[in-house]
N, CA, C and O atoms as a CHARMM CRD file, in Angstrom:
* protein
*
  264
    1    1 MET  N    -54.07500 144.19700 202.80000 PROA 1      0.00000
    2    1 MET  CA   -52.79100 144.84400 202.99900 PROA 1      0.00000
    3    1 MET  C    -53.01700 146.27600 203.48400 PROA 1      0.00000
    4    1 MET  O    -53.83400 147.00800 202.92500 PROA 1      0.00000
    5    2 SER  N    -52.29600 146.66000 204.51100 PROA 2      0.00000
    6    2 SER  CA   -52.42900 147.99900 205.07700 PROA 2      0.00000
    7    2 SER  C    -51.40300 148.93800 204.46500 PROA 2      0.00000
    8    2 SER  O    -50.25700 148.56000 204.22200 PROA 2      0.00000
    9    3 ASN  N    -51.84100 150.18200 204.21700 PROA 3      0.00000
   10    3 ASN  CA   -50.92300 151.18900 203.69600 PROA 3      0.00000
   11    3 ASN  C    -50.31900 152.03000 204.81200 PROA 3      0.00000
   12    3 ASN  O    -49.59400 152.98800 204.54600 PROA 3      0.00000
   13    4 GLU  N    -50.61500 151.67600 206.06400 PROA 4      0.00000
   14    4 GLU  CA   -50.09600 152.44100 207.19200 PROA 4      0.00000
   15    4 GLU  C    -48.58400 152.23100 207.31600 PROA 4      0.00000
   16    4 GLU  O    -48.08700 151.11500 207.17100 PROA 4      0.00000
   17    5 PHE  N    -47.87000 153.31600 207.58500 PROA 5      0.00000
   18    5 PHE  CA   -46.41900 153.28900 207.71600 PROA 5      0.00000
   19    5 PHE  C    -46.02200 152.54500 208.98300 PROA 5      0.00000
   20    5 PHE  O    -46.44100 152.92000 210.07800 PROA 5      0.00000
   21    6 ASP  N    -45.22400 151.50200 208.84500 PROA 6      0.00000
   22    6 ASP  CA   -44.72400 150.74700 209.98600 PROA 6      0.00000
   23    6 ASP  C    -43.31700 151.25800 210.30200 PROA 6      0.00000
   24    6 ASP  O    -42.32800 150.77200 209.75300 PROA 6      0.00000
   25    7 ALA  N    -43.24600 152.23500 211.18600 PROA 7      0.00000
   26    7 ALA  CA   -41.98600 152.90200 211.49600 PROA 7      0.00000
   27    7 ALA  C    -40.96800 151.95100 212.10700 PROA 7      0.00000
   28    7 ALA  O    -39.77800 152.04600 211.80500 PROA 7      0.00000
   29    8 GLU  N    -41.40800 151.05200 212.94700 PROA 8      0.00000
   30    8 GLU  CA   -40.46700 150.12100 213.58100 PROA 8      0.00000
   31    8 GLU  C    -39.86600 149.16700 212.56000 PROA 8      0.00000
   32    8 GLU  O    -38.65900 148.92800 212.57100 PROA 8      0.00000
   33    9 ALA  N    -40.68900 148.62500 211.68500 PROA 9      0.00000
   34    9 ALA  CA   -40.17500 147.73000 210.64500 PROA 9      0.00000
   35    9 ALA  C    -39.23500 148.47400 209.71300 PROA 9      0.00000
   36    9 ALA  O    -38.20000 147.94300 209.31000 PROA 9      0.00000
   37   10 TYR  N    -39.59500 149.70100 209.37300 PROA 10     0.00000
   38   10 TYR  CA   -38.73200 150.50100 208.50100 PROA 10     0.00000
   39   10 TYR  C    -37.39100 150.77200 209.16700 PROA 10     0.00000
   40   10 TYR  O    -36.34500 150.62100 208.53500 PROA 10     0.00000
   41   11 ALA  N    -37.40800 151.17100 210.43500 PROA 11     0.00000
   42   11 ALA  CA   -36.17000 151.49100 211.15300 PROA 11     0.00000
   43   11 ALA  C    -35.24100 150.28600 211.20500 PROA 11     0.00000
   44   11 ALA  O    -34.04800 150.41100 210.92700 PROA 11     0.00000
   45   12 THR  N    -35.77000 149.13800 211.55200 PROA 12     0.00000
   46   12 THR  CA   -34.91500 147.95800 211.65500 PROA 12     0.00000
   47   12 THR  C    -34.40500 147.51200 210.29200 PROA 12     0.00000
   48   12 THR  O    -33.24700 147.11400 210.16400 PROA 12     0.00000
   49   13 ALA  N    -35.26200 147.57600 209.26500 PROA 13     0.00000
   50   13 ALA  CA   -34.83700 147.17200 207.92300 PROA 13     0.00000
   51   13 ALA  C    -33.81900 148.15000 207.34200 PROA 13     0.00000
   52   13 ALA  O    -32.83300 147.72900 206.73800 PROA 13     0.00000
   53   14 ALA  N    -34.04900 149.44200 207.51900 PROA 14     0.00000
   54   14 ALA  CA   -33.13200 150.44600 206.97100 PROA 14     0.00000
   55   14 ALA  C    -31.77600 150.37300 207.67400 PROA 14     0.00000
   56   14 ALA  O    -30.73400 150.47600 207.02500 PROA 14     0.00000
   57   15 ALA  N    -31.78500 150.19700 208.97800 PROA 15     0.00000
   58   15 ALA  CA   -30.52400 150.08100 209.71700 PROA 15     0.00000
   59   15 ALA  C    -29.74800 148.85700 209.24400 PROA 15     0.00000
   60   15 ALA  O    -28.53700 148.92800 209.03900 PROA 15     0.00000
   61   16 ALA  N    -30.43600 147.74500 209.07300 PROA 16     0.00000
   62   16 ALA  CA   -29.77600 146.52800 208.59700 PROA 16     0.00000
   63   16 ALA  C    -29.24200 146.70800 207.17800 PROA 16     0.00000
   64   16 ALA  O    -28.15600 146.22700 206.85600 PROA 16     0.00000
   65   17 ALA  N    -29.99800 147.39600 206.33700 PROA 17     0.00000
   66   17 ALA  CA   -29.59900 147.57900 204.93500 PROA 17     0.00000
   67   17 ALA  C    -28.30700 148.36700 204.79300 PROA 17     0.00000
   68   17 ALA  O    -27.53200 148.13100 203.86700 PROA 17     0.00000
   69   18 VAL  N    -28.07200 149.30700 205.70900 PROA 18     0.00000
   70   18 VAL  CA   -26.85900 150.12500 205.61000 PROA 18     0.00000
   71   18 VAL  C    -25.79500 149.70400 206.62300 PROA 18     0.00000
   72   18 VAL  O    -24.76700 150.36700 206.76300 PROA 18     0.00000
   73   19 GLY  N    -26.04600 148.60600 207.32500 PROA 19     0.00000
   74   19 GLY  CA   -25.07300 148.10000 208.27900 PROA 19     0.00000
   75   19 GLY  C    -24.92400 148.95000 209.52400 PROA 19     0.00000
   76   19 GLY  O    -23.85100 148.99500 210.12700 PROA 19     0.00000
   77   20 LEU  N    -25.98800 149.62000 209.91000 PROA 20     0.00000
   78   20 LEU  CA   -25.96100 150.49400 211.08300 PROA 20     0.00000
   79   20 LEU  C    -26.47800 149.73400 212.29500 PROA 20     0.00000
   80   20 LEU  O    -27.63100 149.30500 212.30500 PROA 20     0.00000
   81   21 PRO  N    -25.64900 149.56100 213.31300 PROA 21     0.00000
   82   21 PRO  CA   -26.16300 148.90100 214.51400 PROA 21     0.00000
   83   21 PRO  C    -27.20900 149.78100 215.19300 PROA 21     0.00000
   84   21 PRO  O    -26.98300 150.96900 215.41800 PROA 21     0.00000
   85   22 LEU  N    -28.33600 149.19400 215.51000 PROA 22     0.00000
   86   22 LEU  CA   -29.41700 149.93900 216.15200 PROA 22     0.00000
   87   22 LEU  C    -29.67700 149.31600 217.51500 PROA 22     0.00000
   88   22 LEU  O    -30.25600 148.23400 217.61600 PROA 22     0.00000
   89   23 ASP  N    -29.24800 150.00300 218.54900 PROA 23     0.00000
   90   23 ASP  CA   -29.42400 149.52800 219.91500 PROA 23     0.00000
   91   23 ASP  C    -30.92000 149.46800 220.21500 PROA 23     0.00000
   92   23 ASP  O    -31.62700 150.45200 220.00000 PROA 23     0.00000
   93   24 PRO  N    -31.41400 148.33400 220.70500 PROA 24     0.00000
   94   24 PRO  CA   -32.84400 148.22400 221.02500 PROA 24     0.00000
   95   24 PRO  C    -33.34000 149.32300 221.96500 PROA 24     0.00000
   96   24 PRO  O    -34.51700 149.68400 221.92200 PROA 24     0.00000
   97   25 ALA  N    -32.46800 149.85500 222.80600 PROA 25     0.00000
   98   25 ALA  CA   -32.86900 150.93400 223.70900 PROA 25     0.00000
   99   25 ALA  C    -33.14700 152.22800 222.94700 PROA 25     0.00000
  100   25 ALA  O    -33.88000 153.08900 223.43400 PROA 25     0.00000
  101   26 HSD  N    -32.57100 152.36700 221.76200 PROA 26     0.00000
  102   26 HSD  CA   -32.77300 153.57900 220.96300 PROA 26     0.00000
  103   26 HSD  C    -33.96100 153.46600 220.00700 PROA 26     0.00000
  104   26 HSD  O    -34.44200 154.47100 219.48400 PROA 26     0.00000
  105   27 LEU  N    -34.42600 152.24600 219.78400 PROA 27     0.00000
  106   27 LEU  CA   -35.50100 152.02600 218.81400 PROA 27     0.00000
  107   27 LEU  C    -36.75900 152.85900 219.09200 PROA 27     0.00000
  108   27 LEU  O    -37.31100 153.41100 218.14100 PROA 27     0.00000
  109   28 PRO  N    -37.24600 152.98400 220.32600 PROA 28     0.00000
  110   28 PRO  CA   -38.45500 153.79700 220.54700 PROA 28     0.00000
  111   28 PRO  C    -38.28900 155.25400 220.10300 PROA 28     0.00000
  112   28 PRO  O    -39.22000 155.83500 219.54500 PROA 28     0.00000
  113   29 GLY  N    -37.13200 155.84200 220.33900 PROA 29     0.00000
  114   29 GLY  CA   -36.89200 157.22300 219.90900 PROA 29     0.00000
  115   29 GLY  C    -36.81900 157.34200 218.40000 PROA 29     0.00000
  116   29 GLY  O    -37.33200 158.29900 217.81900 PROA 29     0.00000
  117   30 VAL  N    -36.18100 156.37200 217.76600 PROA 30     0.00000
  118   30 VAL  CA   -36.09100 156.37400 216.30500 PROA 30     0.00000
  119   30 VAL  C    -37.48700 156.25000 215.70700 PROA 30     0.00000
  120   30 VAL  O    -37.83400 156.96900 214.76900 PROA 30     0.00000
  121   31 VAL  N    -38.28200 155.34200 216.25000 PROA 31     0.00000
  122   31 VAL  CA   -39.65300 155.13700 215.76400 PROA 31     0.00000
  123   31 VAL  C    -40.48500 156.40000 215.95700 PROA 31     0.00000
  124   31 VAL  O    -41.24100 156.78200 215.06300 PROA 31     0.00000
  125   32 LEU  N    -40.35900 157.04500 217.09400 PROA 32     0.00000
  126   32 LEU  CA   -41.08700 158.28600 217.36000 PROA 32     0.00000
  127   32 LEU  C    -40.75200 159.35100 216.31700 PROA 32     0.00000
  128   32 LEU  O    -41.64500 160.01000 215.78400 PROA 32     0.00000
  129   33 ASN  N    -39.46600 159.51200 216.03200 PROA 33     0.00000
  130   33 ASN  CA   -39.04300 160.51300 215.04800 PROA 33     0.00000
  131   33 ASN  C    -39.48700 160.15700 213.63400 PROA 33     0.00000
  132   33 ASN  O    -39.85700 161.04500 212.86600 PROA 33     0.00000
  133   34 LEU  N    -39.45700 158.88300 213.27800 PROA 34     0.00000
  134   34 LEU  CA   -39.93200 158.47700 211.94400 PROA 34     0.00000
  135   34 LEU  C    -41.43600 158.73000 211.80300 PROA 34     0.00000
  136   34 LEU  O    -41.89600 159.17100 210.74900 PROA 34     0.00000
  137   35 ARG  N    -42.19200 158.45300 212.85300 PROA 35     0.00000
  138   35 ARG  CA   -43.64100 158.72000 212.80300 PROA 35     0.00000
  139   35 ARG  C    -43.91600 160.21600 212.66400 PROA 35     0.00000
  140   35 ARG  O    -44.81200 160.61900 211.92300 PROA 35     0.00000
  141   36 LEU  N    -43.14800 161.03400 213.37300 PROA 36     0.00000
  142   36 LEU  CA   -43.30000 162.48400 213.26900 PROA 36     0.00000
  143   36 LEU  C    -42.96500 162.95000 211.84900 PROA 36     0.00000
  144   36 LEU  O    -43.69100 163.75900 211.27100 PROA 36     0.00000
  145   37 ALA  N    -41.87400 162.44500 211.29500 PROA 37     0.00000
  146   37 ALA  CA   -41.48400 162.81100 209.93200 PROA 37     0.00000
  147   37 ALA  C    -42.55100 162.38200 208.92600 PROA 37     0.00000
  148   37 ALA  O    -42.82900 163.10500 207.96900 PROA 37     0.00000
  149   38 ALA  N    -43.14200 161.22100 209.13600 PROA 38     0.00000
  150   38 ALA  CA   -44.19700 160.74200 208.24000 PROA 38     0.00000
  151   38 ALA  C    -45.43300 161.64500 208.31500 PROA 38     0.00000
  152   38 ALA  O    -46.06500 161.92000 207.29500 PROA 38     0.00000
  153   39 ARG  N    -45.77700 162.10600 209.52700 PROA 39     0.00000
  154   39 ARG  CA   -46.91600 163.02900 209.66300 PROA 39     0.00000
  155   39 ARG  C    -46.63100 164.34400 208.95900 PROA 39     0.00000
  156   39 ARG  O    -47.50400 164.89000 208.28400 PROA 39     0.00000
  157   40 MET  N    -45.40500 164.86300 209.11100 PROA 40     0.00000
  158   40 MET  CA   -45.04800 166.12100 208.44400 PROA 40     0.00000
  159   40 MET  C    -45.07900 165.94800 206.92800 PROA 40     0.00000
  160   40 MET  O    -45.54500 166.83300 206.21000 PROA 40     0.00000
  161   41 ALA  N    -44.58700 164.81700 206.44400 PROA 41     0.00000
  162   41 ALA  CA   -44.60200 164.56000 204.99900 PROA 41     0.00000
  163   41 ALA  C    -46.03200 164.50200 204.47800 PROA 41     0.00000
  164   41 ALA  O    -46.31200 164.97600 203.37700 PROA 41     0.00000
  165   42 GLY  N    -46.93700 163.92200 205.26200 PROA 42     0.00000
  166   42 GLY  CA   -48.33600 163.85800 204.86400 PROA 42     0.00000
  167   42 GLY  C    -48.95700 165.23800 204.72000 PROA 42     0.00000
  168   42 GLY  O    -49.75400 165.47700 203.81300 PROA 42     0.00000
  169   43 ILE  N    -48.59100 166.13900 205.61400 PROA 43     0.00000
  170   43 ILE  CA   -49.09800 167.51500 205.53200 PROA 43     0.00000
  171   43 ILE  C    -48.60500 168.18200 204.25500 PROA 43     0.00000
  172   43 ILE  O    -49.37700 168.82200 203.54100 PROA 43     0.00000
  173   44 VAL  N    -47.31900 168.03000 203.97400 PROA 44     0.00000
  174   44 VAL  CA   -46.74100 168.64300 202.77300 PROA 44     0.00000
  175   44 VAL  C    -47.34800 168.03100 201.51300 PROA 44     0.00000
  176   44 VAL  O    -47.68000 168.75200 200.57200 PROA 44     0.00000
  177   45 GLU  N    -47.49500 166.70900 201.49200 PROA 45     0.00000
  178   45 GLU  CA   -48.07000 166.04700 200.32400 PROA 45     0.00000
  179   45 GLU  C    -49.52300 166.46100 200.08900 PROA 45     0.00000
  180   45 GLU  O    -50.01300 166.41100 198.96000 PROA 45     0.00000
  181   46 GLY  N    -50.20700 166.87000 201.15700 PROA 46     0.00000
  182   46 GLY  CA   -51.60100 167.25500 201.04100 PROA 46     0.00000
  183   46 GLY  C    -51.82600 168.65600 200.50900 PROA 46     0.00000
  184   46 GLY  O    -52.96700 169.03800 200.24500 PROA 46     0.00000
  185   47 LEU  N    -50.76100 169.43200 200.34500 PROA 47     0.00000
  186   47 LEU  CA   -50.90800 170.79400 199.84400 PROA 47     0.00000
  187   47 LEU  C    -51.17600 170.79000 198.34800 PROA 47     0.00000
  188   47 LEU  O    -50.51200 170.09100 197.58200 PROA 47     0.00000
  189   48 ALA  N    -52.13400 171.56500 197.95800 PROA 48     0.00000
  190   48 ALA  CA   -52.44300 171.68200 196.53500 PROA 48     0.00000
  191   48 ALA  C    -51.54500 172.75100 195.92300 PROA 48     0.00000
  192   48 ALA  O    -51.55900 173.90700 196.34800 PROA 48     0.00000
  193   49 LEU  N    -50.77900 172.36100 194.93900 PROA 49     0.00000
  194   49 LEU  CA   -49.90100 173.30900 194.26000 PROA 49     0.00000
  195   49 LEU  C    -50.39100 173.53400 192.83900 PROA 49     0.00000
  196   49 LEU  O    -50.91300 172.62800 192.19000 PROA 49     0.00000
  197   50 THR  N    -50.21300 174.74400 192.38000 PROA 50     0.00000
  198   50 THR  CA   -50.57800 175.06300 190.99500 PROA 50     0.00000
  199   50 THR  C    -49.30200 175.12300 190.16800 PROA 50     0.00000
  200   50 THR  O    -48.20800 175.14700 190.73200 PROA 50     0.00000
  201   51 PRO  N    -49.41800 175.14700 188.86200 PROA 51     0.00000
  202   51 PRO  CA   -48.23200 175.27200 188.02400 PROA 51     0.00000
  203   51 PRO  C    -47.44300 176.56300 188.29000 PROA 51     0.00000
  204   51 PRO  O    -46.27200 176.65400 187.92200 PROA 51     0.00000
  205   52 ALA  N    -48.07100 177.55600 188.92400 PROA 52     0.00000
  206   52 ALA  CA   -47.38900 178.82100 189.19800 PROA 52     0.00000
  207   52 ALA  C    -46.33900 178.67700 190.30500 PROA 52     0.00000
  208   52 ALA  O    -45.39700 179.46700 190.36600 PROA 52     0.00000
  209   53 GLU  N    -46.49200 177.67200 191.18300 PROA 53     0.00000
  210   53 GLU  CA   -45.49900 177.46600 192.23200 PROA 53     0.00000
  211   53 GLU  C    -44.24600 176.83600 191.62400 PROA 53     0.00000
  212   53 GLU  O    -44.31800 175.90000 190.82700 PROA 53     0.00000
  213   54 GLU  N    -43.11600 177.36900 192.02000 PROA 54     0.00000
  214   54 GLU  CA   -41.85500 176.84600 191.52000 PROA 54     0.00000
  215   54 GLU  C    -41.04900 176.27900 192.67200 PROA 54     0.00000
  216   54 GLU  O    -41.17200 176.71800 193.81600 PROA 54     0.00000
  217   55 ALA  N    -40.23200 175.30800 192.35600 PROA 55     0.00000
  218   55 ALA  CA   -39.34600 174.75200 193.37000 PROA 55     0.00000
  219   55 ALA  C    -38.29800 175.78800 193.74700 PROA 55     0.00000
  220   55 ALA  O    -37.89600 176.61100 192.92400 PROA 55     0.00000
  221   56 ALA  N    -37.86800 175.73900 194.98200 PROA 56     0.00000
  222   56 ALA  CA   -36.82000 176.65000 195.42800 PROA 56     0.00000
  223   56 ALA  C    -35.50200 176.27600 194.76400 PROA 56     0.00000
  224   56 ALA  O    -35.27900 175.11300 194.42600 PROA 56     0.00000
  225   57 PRO  N    -34.63100 177.26000 194.57800 PROA 57     0.00000
  226   57 PRO  CA   -33.32600 176.92900 194.01000 PROA 57     0.00000
  227   57 PRO  C    -32.54700 176.02600 194.97000 PROA 57     0.00000
  228   57 PRO  O    -32.77800 176.04000 196.17900 PROA 57     0.00000
  229   58 VAL  N    -31.65100 175.26700 194.42900 PROA 58     0.00000
  230   58 VAL  CA   -30.84000 174.36200 195.23600 PROA 58     0.00000
  231   58 VAL  C    -29.66300 175.13300 195.81600 PROA 58     0.00000
  232   58 VAL  O    -28.94300 175.82100 195.09200 PROA 58     0.00000
  233   59 PHE  N    -29.47400 175.01400 197.12500 PROA 59     0.00000
  234   59 PHE  CA   -28.35200 175.67200 197.77900 PROA 59     0.00000
  235   59 PHE  C    -27.10600 174.82200 197.61900 PROA 59     0.00000
  236   59 PHE  O    -27.12100 173.62500 197.90600 PROA 59     0.00000
  237   60 VAL  N    -26.04500 175.43200 197.16800 PROA 60     0.00000
  238   60 VAL  CA   -24.73900 174.76800 197.09500 PROA 60     0.00000
  239   60 VAL  C    -23.74200 175.67500 197.79900 PROA 60     0.00000
  240   60 VAL  O    -23.52700 176.81600 197.39100 PROA 60     0.00000
  241   61 ALA  N    -23.13900 175.15700 198.86100 PROA 61     0.00000
  242   61 ALA  CA   -22.18600 175.95600 199.63800 PROA 61     0.00000
  243   61 ALA  C    -21.03900 176.43900 198.75100 PROA 61     0.00000
  244   61 ALA  O    -20.47200 175.67200 197.97300 PROA 61     0.00000
  245   62 GLY  N    -20.71200 177.71400 198.88200 PROA 62     0.00000
  246   62 GLY  CA   -19.60400 178.27100 198.14300 PROA 62     0.00000
  247   62 GLY  C    -19.96300 178.77500 196.76000 PROA 62     0.00000
  248   62 GLY  O    -19.09900 179.28600 196.04700 PROA 62     0.00000
  249   63 ARG  N    -21.21200 178.64200 196.37000 PROA 63     0.00000
  250   63 ARG  CA   -21.65100 179.10600 195.05800 PROA 63     0.00000
  251   63 ARG  C    -22.50700 180.34900 195.23400 PROA 63     0.00000
  252   63 ARG  O    -23.33900 180.40000 196.13900 PROA 63     0.00000
  253   64 ASP  N    -22.32000 181.33600 194.39800 PROA 64     0.00000
  254   64 ASP  CA   -23.13200 182.54500 194.47100 PROA 64     0.00000
  255   64 ASP  C    -24.56200 182.23300 194.03700 PROA 64     0.00000
  256   64 ASP  O    -24.80200 181.37900 193.18300 PROA 64     0.00000
  257   65 ALA  N    -25.49100 182.94400 194.64300 PROA 65     0.00000
  258   65 ALA  CA   -26.89900 182.77500 194.30100 PROA 65     0.00000
  259   65 ALA  C    -27.12400 183.19500 192.84800 PROA 65     0.00000
  260   65 ALA  O    -26.45500 184.10000 192.35000 PROA 65     0.00000
  261   66 PRO  N    -28.07600 182.53000 192.16500 PROA 66     0.00000
  262   66 PRO  CA   -28.34800 182.88600 190.74900 PROA 66     0.00000
  263   66 PRO  C    -28.93000 184.26600 190.60600 PROA 66     0.00000
  264   66 PRO  O    -29.20900 184.70500 189.49000 PROA 66     0.00000
Protein backbone atom coordinates (compact mmCIF):
# COMPACT_ATOMS: atom_id res chain seq x y z
CA UNK A 1 0.00 0.00 0.00
CA UNK A 2 1.34 3.42 -0.97
CA UNK A 3 1.14 6.42 1.34
CA UNK A 4 1.47 8.82 -1.59
CA UNK A 5 -1.37 11.35 -1.87
CA UNK A 6 -3.61 10.59 -4.85
CA UNK A 7 -4.90 14.08 -5.63
CA UNK A 8 -7.11 12.99 -8.51
CA UNK A 9 -8.84 10.27 -6.50
CA UNK A 10 -9.28 12.68 -3.60
CA UNK A 11 -10.74 15.41 -5.83
CA UNK A 12 -13.28 13.13 -7.45
CA UNK A 13 -14.26 11.46 -4.16
CA UNK A 14 -14.54 14.74 -2.24
CA UNK A 15 -16.60 16.37 -5.00
CA UNK A 16 -18.95 13.38 -5.08
CA UNK A 17 -19.23 13.34 -1.27
CA UNK A 18 -20.48 16.92 -1.14
CA UNK A 19 -22.52 16.75 -4.34
CA UNK A 20 -20.28 19.16 -6.22
CA UNK A 21 -20.24 18.68 -9.98
CA UNK A 22 -16.65 18.54 -11.16
CA UNK A 23 -16.23 19.24 -14.85
CA UNK A 24 -13.56 16.90 -16.28
CA UNK A 25 -11.97 19.93 -17.96
CA UNK A 26 -11.36 21.45 -14.51
CA UNK A 27 -9.92 18.30 -12.93
CA UNK A 28 -6.26 18.95 -13.97
CA UNK A 29 -6.30 22.38 -12.30
CA UNK A 30 -7.94 21.02 -9.16
CA UNK A 31 -5.37 18.21 -9.00
CA UNK A 32 -2.50 20.68 -9.49
CA UNK A 33 -3.74 22.85 -6.62
CA UNK A 34 -4.29 19.86 -4.31
CA UNK A 35 -0.75 18.62 -5.00
CA UNK A 36 0.62 22.10 -4.24
CA UNK A 37 -1.38 22.27 -1.00
CA UNK A 38 -0.10 18.82 -0.02
CA UNK A 39 3.51 19.92 -0.61
CA UNK A 40 2.97 23.05 1.51
CA UNK A 41 1.38 20.97 4.27
CA UNK A 42 4.39 18.65 4.23
CA UNK A 43 6.72 21.59 4.77
CA UNK A 44 4.67 22.84 7.71
CA UNK A 45 4.38 19.36 9.22
CA UNK A 46 8.15 18.99 8.98
CA UNK A 47 8.85 21.97 11.23
CA UNK A 48 10.08 21.10 14.67
CA UNK A 49 8.15 23.00 17.31
CA UNK A 50 8.99 23.27 20.97
CA UNK A 51 6.53 23.68 23.82
CA UNK A 52 7.47 27.40 23.83
CA UNK A 53 5.68 27.95 20.49
CA UNK A 54 2.05 28.87 20.92
CA UNK A 55 -0.79 28.74 18.47
CA UNK A 56 -1.92 32.07 17.09
CA UNK A 57 -5.13 33.49 18.48
CA UNK A 58 -8.25 32.78 16.46
CA UNK A 59 -9.52 35.72 14.44
CA UNK A 60 -13.23 36.39 14.75
CA UNK A 61 -14.61 39.26 12.68
CA UNK A 62 -16.16 41.98 14.80
CA UNK A 63 -14.46 40.90 18.02
CA UNK A 64 -11.77 42.98 19.69
CA UNK A 65 -8.34 41.43 19.98
CA UNK A 66 -7.55 39.88 23.40
